[in-house]
Steps between C-alpha positions, in 0.01 A plus 500: 500500500382856473165616366657617167659167432175315597299734261736425217484123572129494515481686163738260321398165639211266498443558876188731460356247257549215734312686778221591259468140382474367851247761617275511192523124453400429859216752499372368170508144633310601814237714342438307173478145649203443720654240731533411861682829597166676461294262721407472861699593809832427316441750227816700430324821589316365809778467764865586540650143516302375192621821318865410573448132421320548172750759367773249596310221312527707185876452513431161345493699170675822586829354651601322176424822309728690745784241452472527110483879501811504743684274241407737227646789707813299554558473121510879459888535500528198259242646261669838488848327452635710791618219733870546417486884507324499850763257625778752432331784709621589845154456646479162691282242345280474808412867461346432165332190621347674798362774279340247263369279774383788724294660220325180414445415870349837561246478220396149575465558874302821421275314250413228761448774765246670275326177440465448873388862539217452243372222723566675828273792401216260453575296812472810703148545380402146577627419849550654835768264596850646434838339578853477364531119509449498119806719430774237510302298239507796260864596580624151425282517178684812384840344594412197273448732204825687579710190553359334188579802288858533629561126449370542139744794450796299620397198279449732208846651541661158553325343207463775237267351245155618368360159613595569868201717604225273363670186619552638850142617521376161389737331744373714785137421414583127487665521832194668647261239344711215636512655847114484505445166337725191532822620667337735752198296610457195726186291465316405812183285564211685660178376662237331280768356263585843357860581390642848543842648431674739730806722441844386620787727592642496152185659368575814718789575264238610252376863493130420507287396800149350558204699641355253752258718710439831647676402831788323339836664443870395453713428799808707595730208421370505133576876472851439651580197278374675178700817584814293531437331169430821324823666645688201346333551166564867489863462616563249222338720245706804605816291508442380144445862390841594639696175403706509193696173501337149481649400832349814667162403349511153657594647833202728464262211522612436861235746659205334327598146604584621855173694510294196387668282758452742793140577389404137508638465846291799615180433306245277690433147369156468662226670289327598826806719580506645159139633492394589847201665670531868556390501862436880518267481194318197640448665845132509592293818545154425662163646572376274772488140371565605125863541395687580175878537454684828505540463128120530454420721808302736275245230436415430866217759521306338214560140637434565883122527489425203251760299695340549845155421352640182337624390851162578655313293243745210528469495873114512481519193267780296645514605867820408666637348183507833318816694419577797722705723265558607144849544378698551186682184415879555536618145446745448218496153357670363191279457193329175498511458877176419693341813659493525881185627676386576846151426640517801735606757246352593166805537265479698178723673264448804275595306180178301541234629263230380732631760753616779278191519264252581764417757780248514792265216538653304213830517672344366817367211287837431358666497839234266637564270209875503574433434866294192409697360204840661459596291189743218437648590162879476517688829532515679171213311351125589458197279501143535381262241610495303836648762736312788338173309522564415860580864584183610332285250689677568828465875481136463401440274794659751752321810355166335412487557127686346205698727273796419267816660625642765267845457352503117549419382155467623142166662420417228239499233778277681750171363368653147489629540849163627628333195355743274664492663851130600550345148519756403762430818686127431513561149624732614772268773622217249518691302767457564880746765627699239700555286188591806295758594762652153503541484129647862487753393775596192291549728193712740700721211634563388141569863396749583769689170487507498115431121525214434270267737319290743706228517246480126447496459880180728523351353178542150622344575836182653363208287431431402132 
């Protein structure tokens, strides 16, 4: 296909419109809706892997559009009543099909690349950690759009009806929804009686993905399996574009069936092998006992001083029971699971408002609070009350003054929280030092085991 033919095809087809709909629709969705893709360490402009995953997640809506627009393109010859005339020309049918499919593939891939480029420019301004591990996620995303459009073209040519494009688009959307609800999810029971659903291998036939954390990416087997599936989709779409007889159209379905079977053999069945930890991103960069991951290495300078001071204060208060290091938490646990903490390490993450909302002395206080009472809310949940009160009291006990921790509760509850905490603080500080230490240790035991309530343990031990 030479440049002149491509230029003519672009001018006379819906291919440019398909690219424009994908690009403008995606950017409008990202910039108009204030949702999770703008928040925390997994914001779509914060790091490379979240950028790739969030743009892939948009295929939940964009992929059905690509299928429907491809079907509209496939109806072109039928609408112009040229099918019989084109069949009599000497030019092979696959030449015309390649021109039609190639122009649409080019515009859709370019639109998706521009979408990623818009985010990439902003990611470059927000992080010092650069890598290419995100690239396969985006390449497979572009391939999903291309394969969906080619499949739509083939279906539009095989079923030349004005109803074909909207029905195909709706069918693709229903398929995507089912892959992320009933058919593509498996329910599991977590700790504390919480039920949670995890994706199964069938869900990976869908174009969209989940954004689970800044250190979480898709495994190589997911990329391989999805590529096989998409090549089968595209091959079936192209074969339907070329096929003229009903028998040939039935044979054209072979690649998509074979692709689905082979893909399901390659795709992992265990959710822990679908979404995996990016070990390079989670590698630690340290300044003495204070460590952050390579992903957030630019934040080490602001954390090192307060982190070392927090360790000094904890050691002064707890002696040999005190933690000896401060480290960004890299554990990746399923939503609803019980958190896992270490007595020897103060674990934190940059999505915790108690950490991100403060600097200097207030950051030291927040790290002290984390070292004393790390929190027992299930992964993905937040809590206001017991753990927050216990953190405030524990930090006040270590540092010698009681102050509410910033970022731990809505402003409207701060006066109520102070009225709840301060009387207990006064009673605790009135006890002999040895008794204070005994009750603080009992509170920490409850906090780190997540068996019982740390605040109630301290509250029940104080004299009434």
